[in-house]
C-alpha positions, 0 to 999 in steps of 0.5 A: 499500500503507498503513502497516499492510500495509508493517509486515506485509510487512517482518515476514514478511521476518524470518528464522526464529530472529530477532526484531525490536523494535517499534521497529526494525520501525517504523523499517523503514517510516520511522516512529518510532511503537513504539505504532503497531506494537503496534497493528498487531500486536494487530490483525493479521488473519492471524497464520499468515502474519504472525508477530506473536509475533516482535516484542519490546521493544527491551530483549529482553523479550517483551511481550504476545501477543494470541493466547494471552498471553506463555506462547504467544508464549514457546513459539512463539519457542522453536519458532523456535529462539529461547532465552528466559531469565527472559522475555527474549531476547538482542537482540545474538544473536537481534535482527534489524535491517534494513539 
């Protein structure tokens, strides 16, 4: 399995109502390359199966979303029960970390 598929596979493990940072998702596959994770999200071949809208900046800021922009991303996050205040998510409350 290539690195991209490992990233997508781990993203699919993030439970409903949680988000993960680019950095944490990278760490989950043994890399320190947030930009590469971002590229994987931008080129995600199946956004329905692999919910790339759940990936945010470590600061909790939403970041961009290639399937409709930040407004679409916020709508999807809210549909998952994630509170977005002023374009940010409380990572302590809603962030997911692989253990």
